[in-house]
Structures are given as C-alpha cells and as structure tokens.
C-alpha positions in Angstrom: 0.0 -0.1 0.0 1.5 3.3 -1.1 1.8 6.4 0.8 -1.4 8.2 -0.4 -3.4 5.1 0.4 -2.0 4.7 3.9 -2.5 8.4 4.7 -6.1 7.9 3.5 -6.6 4.9 5.7 -5.2 6.6 8.6 -7.4 9.5 8.3 -10.7 7.6 7.7 -12.7 6.2 10.4 -12.6 2.3 10.1 -16.2 1.9 9.0 -15.6 4.2 6.1 -12.3 2.8 5.1 -14.0 -0.7 5.0 -16.8 0.6 2.8 -14.1 2.0 0.4 -12.6 -1.3 0.2 -16.0 -3.1 -0.3 -16.8 -0.8 -3.3 -13.4 -1.4 -4.7 -14.0 -5.0 -4.5 -17.6 -4.9 -6.2 -16.0 -2.9 -8.8 -13.3 -5.3 -9.6 -15.9 -8.2 -9.7 -17.5 -6.3 -12.5 -14.3 -5.4 -14.4 -14.6 -1.8 -13.7 -12.0 0.6 -12.2 -12.8 2.8 -9.2 -11.3 6.0 -8.3 -11.2 8.4 -5.4 -11.5 11.9 -7.0 -11.9 15.5 -5.8 -10.8 17.4 -2.9 -9.8 14.5 -0.7 -6.9 13.7 -3.1 -5.9 17.0 -3.4 -5.9 17.5 0.4 -3.9 14.5 1.0 -1.2 15.8 -1.6 -1.2 19.2 0.0 -0.6 17.5 3.4 2.5 16.0 2.1 3.9 19.5 1.4 2.3 21.2 4.3 1.1 19.0 7.4 -0.7 22.3 8.7 -3.2 22.4 5.7 -6.5 20.7 7.0 -7.9 17.6 5.4 -11.7 18.0 4.9 -13.8 14.7 4.6 -17.0 16.4 4.2 -17.5 15.0 0.7 -16.3 11.9 -0.9 -16.5 11.4 -4.6 -16.1 8.1 -6.4 -15.7 7.6 -10.0 -16.4 4.2 -12.0 -14.4 3.7 -15.3 -13.9 0.5 -17.4 -10.9 -1.4 -17.8 -8.7 0.0 -20.3 -10.4 3.2 -20.3 -13.7 1.9 -21.8 -16.8 3.9 -21.2 -19.1 2.4 -18.7 -22.6 4.0 -19.2 -24.5 4.3 -15.7 -21.5 2.5 -13.9 -21.6 5.0 -11.0 -25.6 4.5 -10.5 -25.2 0.6 -10.7 -22.3 0.6 -8.1 -24.5 2.9 -5.8 -27.4 0.4 -6.1 -25.1 -2.6 -5.3 -23.6 -0.9 -2.2 -27.1 0.2 -1.0 -27.9 -3.6 -0.7 -24.8 -4.0 1.5 -25.7 -0.9 3.5 -29.5 -1.1 4.0 -29.6 1.9 6.4 -28.7 4.2 3.5 -30.6 6.2 1.2 -29.8 6.5 -2.6 -30.6 9.3 -4.8 -30.2 8.7 -8.5 -29.7 11.5 -11.1 -29.6 9.8 -14.4 -29.2 12.9 -16.4 -25.7 13.2 -15.1 -25.1 9.4 -14.5 -24.4 10.1 -10.9 -26.0 8.6 -7.7 -25.6 9.8 -4.0 -25.5 7.2 -1.2 -26.6 9.1 2.0 -26.6 8.2 5.8 -28.4 10.3 8.2 -27.3 10.1 12.0 -25.9 6.6 11.6 -24.0 5.3 14.5 -21.0 4.5 12.5 -21.2 6.9 9.4 -22.9 9.7 11.2 -24.4 12.0 8.5 -22.4 11.5 5.3 -23.2 11.6 1.4 -20.8 9.7 -0.9 -21.2 10.5 -4.7 -20.8 7.7 -7.2 -20.3 9.2 -10.8 -19.6 7.5 -14.4 -16.5 8.6 -15.8 -17.8 11.2 -18.4 -17.2 14.1 -20.8 -19.4 17.0 -20.9 -20.3 20.2 -22.7 -22.2 23.3 -22.0 -24.8 24.2 -24.4 -24.6 27.9 -23.4 -22.8 29.8 -20.6 -24.1 29.0 -17.2 -26.1 26.0 -18.2 -26.0 22.6 -16.6 -23.6 20.4 -18.5 -24.8 17.7 -21.1 -22.8 14.6 -20.1 -22.0 11.3 -21.7 -19.8 8.2 -20.5 -16.2 8.4 -21.3 -12.6 7.8 -19.9 -11.2 8.8 -16.3 -8.9 11.2 -18.4 -11.7 13.0 -20.0 -13.6 13.1 -16.6 -10.7 14.7 -15.1 -10.2 17.3 -17.9 -13.8 18.4 -17.5 -13.0 19.8 -14.0 -12.3 23.2 -13.1 -8.6 23.4 -12.0 -5.6 21.3 -12.2 -5.3 21.1 -8.4 -8.8 19.3 -8.6 -7.9 17.2 -11.5 -6.5 14.2 -9.5 -7.7 10.5 -9.2 -6.6 7.9 -6.8 -7.2 4.4 -8.2 -8.8 2.0 -5.6 -8.9 -1.1 -7.6 -6.3 -3.6 -8.7 -3.9 -4.0 -10.5 -2.9 -0.3 -10.1 -4.5 0.3 -6.7 -2.9 3.4 -5.0 -1.9 4.8 -8.4 -2.2 8.7 -8.6 -3.5 10.0 -12.0 -2.2 13.7 -12.7 -2.7 14.2 -16.5 -2.5 18.0 -16.2 0.4 18.9 -13.9 -1.7 19.5 -10.7 0.8 18.3 -8.4 3.6 20.7 -9.7 1.0 23.6 -9.4 0.2 22.6 -5.7 4.0 22.7 -4.9 4.3 26.2 -6.6 0.9 27.3 -5.0 -0.7 28.2 -8.2 -4.5 27.7 -9.1 -4.5 27.1 -12.9 -7.7 26.6 -15.0 -7.8 23.6 -17.2 -9.2 25.2 -20.3 -10.0 28.8 -21.5 -13.7 28.5 -21.6 -14.0 27.4 -18.0 -15.1 30.6 -16.6 -17.6 31.2 -19.4 -19.1 27.7 -19.1 -19.5 28.2 -15.3 -19.0 31.6 -13.9 -19.3 30.3 -10.4 -15.7 29.0 -10.9 -14.7 32.5 -10.5 -15.8 32.4 -6.8 -14.2 28.9 -6.5 -10.8 30.2 -7.8 -10.9 33.0 -5.3 -11.7 30.4 -2.6 -8.8 28.2 -3.5 -6.3 30.9 -3.5 -7.2 31.6 0.2 -7.7 28.1 1.4 -4.5 26.8 -0.2 -2.5 30.0 0.2 -1.9 30.2 -3.4 -2.3 32.5 -6.2 -4.0 32.6 -9.7 -1.5 31.7 -12.6 -1.4 34.6 -15.0 -3.2 33.2 -17.8 -6.0 32.0 -15.5 -6.3 35.5 -14.2 -6.6 36.8 -17.6 -9.4 34.3 -18.5 -11.2 35.1 -15.2 -11.1 39.0 -16.0 -12.3 38.3 -19.6 -15.3 36.5 -18.3 -16.2 39.3 -15.8 -15.6 41.9 -18.3 -17.6 40.1 -21.2 -21.1 40.9 -19.5 -22.0 37.4 -19.1 -23.5 38.1 -15.7 -26.3 40.2 -17.6 -27.1 37.1 -19.9 -27.4 34.9 -16.7 -29.6 37.4 -15.1 -32.0 37.8 -18.0 -32.1 34.1 -18.5 -33.0 32.9 -15.0 -35.6 30.2 -16.2 -33.0 29.0 -18.8 -29.9 28.7 -16.4 -31.4 27.3 -13.0 -28.2 25.4 -12.6 -25.8 28.2 -12.2 -28.0 29.8 -9.4 -27.8 26.4 -7.6 -24.1 26.6 -8.0 -23.8 30.1 -7.1 -25.8 29.7 -3.8 -23.3 26.9 -2.9 -20.3 29.0 -3.5 -21.7 31.7 -1.6 -22.4 29.5 1.3 -18.8 28.1 1.0 -17.5 31.8 1.2 -19.5 33.1 4.0 -18.9 30.2 6.2 -15.1 30.2 5.9 -13.0 31.8 8.5 -11.5 33.9 5.7 -14.9 35.1 4.2 -14.0 39.0 4.8 -11.1 38.6 2.5 -12.7 36.6 -0.1 -15.8 38.9 -0.2 -13.4 41.8 -0.8 -11.4 40.2 -3.5 -14.6 39.1 -5.3 -15.9 42.7 -4.9 -12.5 44.1 -6.3 -12.8 41.8 -9.2 -16.5 42.8 -10.0 -17.7 39.3 -9.4 -20.6 40.4 -7.2 -22.3 41.1 -10.3 -23.2 37.5 -10.6 -25.4 37.8 -7.7 -27.0 41.1 -9.2 -25.5 43.6 -11.6 -26.0 46.5 -9.2 -24.6 44.8 -6.1 -21.5 46.4 -4.8 -19.6 46.3 -1.5 -18.8 49.6 0.1 -17.1 50.4 3.3 -20.4 50.8 5.0 -21.8 47.6 4.2 -18.7 45.6 4.8 -18.7 47.2 8.4 -22.2 46.1 8.8 -21.4 42.5 7.7 -18.5 42.5 10.3 -20.9 43.7 13.0 -23.4 40.8 12.2 -20.4 38.5 12.6 -19.6 39.7 15.8 -23.1 40.0 16.8 -23.9 36.4 16.2 -20.9 35.4 18.3 -21.9 37.6 21.0 -25.4 36.6 21.3 -24.7 32.8 20.8 -26.3 32.1 24.1 -29.4 33.8 23.5 -30.1 31.8 20.4 -33.1 29.5 20.9 -32.6 28.0 17.2 -29.6 27.6 15.1 -28.8 30.6 12.9 -26.7 30.2 9.7 -24.2 33.2 9.6 -24.0 32.8 5.9 -27.5 33.2 5.4 -27.7 36.3 7.5 -24.9 37.9 5.8 -26.4 37.1 2.5 -29.6 38.6 3.5 -27.9 41.8 4.6 -26.1 42.1 1.0 -29.4 41.7 -0.6 -30.9 44.5 1.5 -28.7 46.9 -0.3 -30.7 46.2 -3.4 -34.4 47.5 -3.8 -37.1 45.4 -2.6 -38.3 43.8 -6.0 -34.6 43.0 -6.9 -33.6 41.6 -3.6 -36.7 39.4 -3.2 -36.1 37.9 -6.7 -32.4 37.3 -6.2 -33.4 35.4 -2.9 -36.0 33.5 -4.7 -33.6 32.6 -7.5 -31.1 31.4 -5.0 -33.9 29.2 -3.4 -33.6 30.7 0.0 -35.8 29.2 2.8 -39.1 30.6 3.7 -37.7 32.0 6.7 -35.2 34.2 4.7 -37.8 35.3 2.3 -40.2 36.4 5.2 -37.4 38.1 6.9 -36.5 40.2 4.0 -40.3 41.0 3.4 -40.4 42.4 6.7 -37.3 44.2 6.3 -38.3 46.2 3.1 -41.8 46.7 4.5 -41.6 47.3 8.2 -37.9 48.5 8.7 -38.7 52.3 8.5 -41.9 51.9 10.5 -39.8 49.8 13.2 -37.1 52.6 13.3 -39.6 55.3 13.7 -41.4 53.6 16.6 -37.9 52.8 18.3 -36.8 56.3 18.0 -40.0 57.6 19.8 -39.8 54.9 22.5 -38.1 55.8 25.5 -39.6 53.6 28.4 -38.4 49.9 28.5 -41.7 48.6 28.1 -42.3 50.5 25.0 -39.1 49.3 23.4 -40.0 45.7 24.3 -43.3 46.1 22.8 -41.8 47.3 19.4 -39.2 44.4 19.2 -40.9 41.6 20.8 -42.8 40.4 17.7 -39.6 39.9 15.7 -36.9 37.1 15.7 -33.3 37.6 16.5 -32.0 37.5 12.9 -34.3 40.2 11.9 -33.3 42.3 14.9 -29.7 41.9 13.9 -30.3 43.0 10.4 -32.2 46.0 11.6 -29.5 46.8 14.3 -26.6 46.9 12.0 -28.3 49.2 9.5 -29.3 51.6 12.2 -27.9 54.6 14.2 -25.8 53.9 17.4 -28.6 55.0 19.7 -31.2 52.3 17.9 -28.6 49.7 17.9 -28.1 50.5 21.7 -31.8 49.6 22.3 -31.8 46.5 20.3 -28.7 45.1 21.8 -30.2 45.9 25.3 -33.5 44.3 24.4 -31.7 41.1 23.2 -29.2 40.8 26.1 -31.2 42.1 29.0 -34.9 43.2 28.5 -36.1 39.9 26.6 -34.9 38.0 29.6 -36.9 39.8 32.2 -39.8 37.8 33.7 -42.8 39.6 35.3 -42.9 39.7 38.9 -46.3 37.6 38.9 -47.7 34.8 36.8 -51.0 33.3 36.4 -50.4 30.9 39.3 -49.8 34.0 41.6 -53.0 35.5 40.6 -54.9 32.3 41.3 -53.3 32.2 44.8 -54.4 35.7 45.4 -58.0 34.7 44.6 -58.4 35.7 41.0 -60.3 33.3 38.6 -59.1 32.8 35.0 -60.9 35.4 32.9 -60.4 38.0 30.4 -59.1 40.3 33.2 -56.3 37.8 33.9 -54.7 39.0 30.6 -55.2 42.6 31.4 -53.6 42.2 34.7 -50.7 40.1 33.7 -49.8 42.6 30.9 -49.8 45.5 33.1 -47.7 43.7 35.8 -45.2 43.1 32.9 -45.1 46.5 31.8 -44.5 47.8 35.2 -42.0 45.1 35.8 -39.9 46.2 32.7 -40.1 49.9 33.6 -38.7 49.0 37.2 -41.8 50.0 39.1 -41.7 47.1 41.4 -38.7 46.4 43.7 -40.2 43.0 44.6 -43.2 40.6 44.6 -44.8 42.3 47.4 -45.1 45.6 45.6 -46.5 44.0 42.3 -49.2 42.0 44.7 -50.1 45.4 46.4 -50.4 47.0 43.2 -52.7 44.2 41.6 -54.8 44.2 44.8 -55.2 47.9 44.8 -56.5 48.3 41.2 -58.1 45.0 40.4 -60.7 43.5 42.5 -60.9 39.8 42.6 -64.1 38.2 40.8 
C-alpha cells in the first residue's frame, strides 16, 4: 500500500475505510476501475507538502471507469445500487441525467451524516454559458479534464492491478507545490461563472495565487458581461443559480470570508449575484458587525442561525425590494429568509420610527418582541448607534426579564381565570420592565389595589 493510501486509511474512520474497500471489490468483480477523486485527493497531496493544511472529509467522490479506459454507461449508478444492498440503512438518490448517484447516511451510529457521490467517468459540454452540462460516459482522463482547476483534477485508483496509483494528467501536483491555481481550459469561466468564486476561494484556502493566464481568463469572463445574460435568462440557467448559492455558502462560512468577499468585490464578481450589487465600506462594516453580533449573542439563540444566511440577507438588503426578493427566490433561500426580507423592506422604517420615539423599556419591548433575533440583528446593523443600543439591550437584558407575577400567583391571590387575567398580567409585565416594582410584594399590592378579585 503506497503513501497516499496509507494516509487515507489513517485519516478515515474504520467503517468508512472498510466501505471504500468493499466498493472497490464490487467494482473489480465487474471489471470496472474505481477512483477516489476531488478535494480529498488534493488535500492528501497538499498535506505531504504542508502538514498544517486541514484535510476536509465532508464530501467523498468516487468515479467508475471501465478497464482499459472503456466507457461504462451508468456505472456509478449501478455501483451505488449494489452498495445500497450491502448498507440497507442508507438512502440512494439517482440523477440519471448526469449518470450519478448519492448514497446517504443520516445520523448513523457508524457513519454519522454522510453523502458519498458515485459518478460514471464522463465528458461534458455546456450548450450555453452557465447552463447545466450535457454529459456522456467516457474515460477517467476525460472526466478529470472536464473539471475546473489542475489542483482538482487528480484521481487515486482504488482497484487492482494499479491500486494506489495517482492519476495527474495536467500538472496539478506541480501547481500545488508552486502554490498556483491554474484553470484547465480557456472557456472554463464562461461555461460556469461560479468557478470565479471557486478560484478565489482556493487561492485563500490553499495559500496560493492565480496563475497569470488563468487570471486573464477570469477577468475576460467578468468583463464580457456574461452576468447580464445569466440574470436575464433565469428560467434557462437554473443550474448556475444552484451552484452560485453553494459558492456563496462556502464563502460566507469560511474563516477567511471577509478577505474572499473583498477580493470578489474588487474583481467585480458580485455582479453574478446582481448587476447592481457592490461592496462599500459601510456595508462591509455592517457585515462585520453581524459576524460579531452572532458570536456575542450565541447564548441567546433558541434556534440555530446560519451566519452565511444572515450575511447574504444583509447583502440583498442593499438592493431595492423587488430585486432583492427576486435574487433570494432565484437562489432558493428558505421561507424564513424570504419572510425576513419581506419584513425588512416593509417594516424597517416603521420599526425604526417607533423605536426612536420609544423611551420607556416597556415601549421598546413592545416594538421588538414580535420579531425574531435574525431580523433584529439586520435592523440593528443598519441603524444609528442609539437604535442599536436599544436593540442590543433588548436582546441581552430586557427580553430575559420575567414579570413579577404569573397566572398561578394571581390564582393564589384569589383571582379566577378570565379576560381580566390577561389585562392584569400585561400591566404587571409593563411595570416590571419599567422598574416600578422592587419585589413581588409591591407587585401584589399594586394588583390588589387596582383590580378586584372576581
């Protein structure tokens, strides 16, 4: 077993290493070759040069090819079905158009939550810029050539007789050593403009730089106005929107998101989200404030909030309502995100006006209580310092205050449940927030004095 396979074995959990060997055995029995491709192979190689570089096993991609490089139509799908029988706790999703299938575990005691992609070695072409590719079965060499950058065009053979052999047809290993991101073919950024985002991401993650010719291809794609074509043909190019959303998510989840966002903005690549979207200093500071706010208010979150979603929503608020909501819909953001953007566009000014007029704590709570935390953070970072202070105090202090009395206390005091209950409790809450009660005794005295038991 060679060094790469040993490194792979040592870094995988034993059940996953066993799975890969079983998959290879099933492929061999059918006279197929099986390859590990994608980021795992790249990261294994990078680790040989720099052991500080993390290896991310979030995605595992396998490719099926025939012996002697012969095409195996739907081989990836067939292998996934075979392994589904050996691992009945999985779910298989088949994508016949692309000759791929995903084998998926959810909260499995051995595999946790994992998706393994099975693909047939294939070639592809793009019928128009940004379209989903049209594919057909081909050889592993053609499969690697259709990829984006040389540093992603590796394959590690898992089957005999060349088990452990590294395929590097395009000089990717040399580019890794020299810390260069090199595109595989001149039309790459036109075929899939989201590769522009990927190129910048890899320069940061791999501590590399764009190769000179690659940079010229990238700039040409941006300057060509292809983003306008994509924006005006939304129904024709849904695939590029899906890939763009994925790249935005990768960017805004990364620890280096601020640097990547600035670089994309300087390149003019935010046009692919919307032609009018730009990044000025004010917006950038607001995004930094959201990042700090989510870390600061982590303990107050009752549900998980994805940072990348809130940051993207803030970007979209810089567009007018119609455009911002349309981009959100094109990117297939969640209903929660769409509702939050609707509220932002419709109620932001009204909310800010009411907040500016509210001085008592109870008044501020009344304005803010109907809204969820992500909406409040969006409003806060887009507001004046005095408004931000009120919202931060509400999140960290006032929203945690409980009324001095509750329904059980009122029953004990001789009050029966009735419409009056709600009135009493609301008044107690207001006076508690405004600091008019020093203790429970004062609250009880106020209630008994102003409300007669029924």
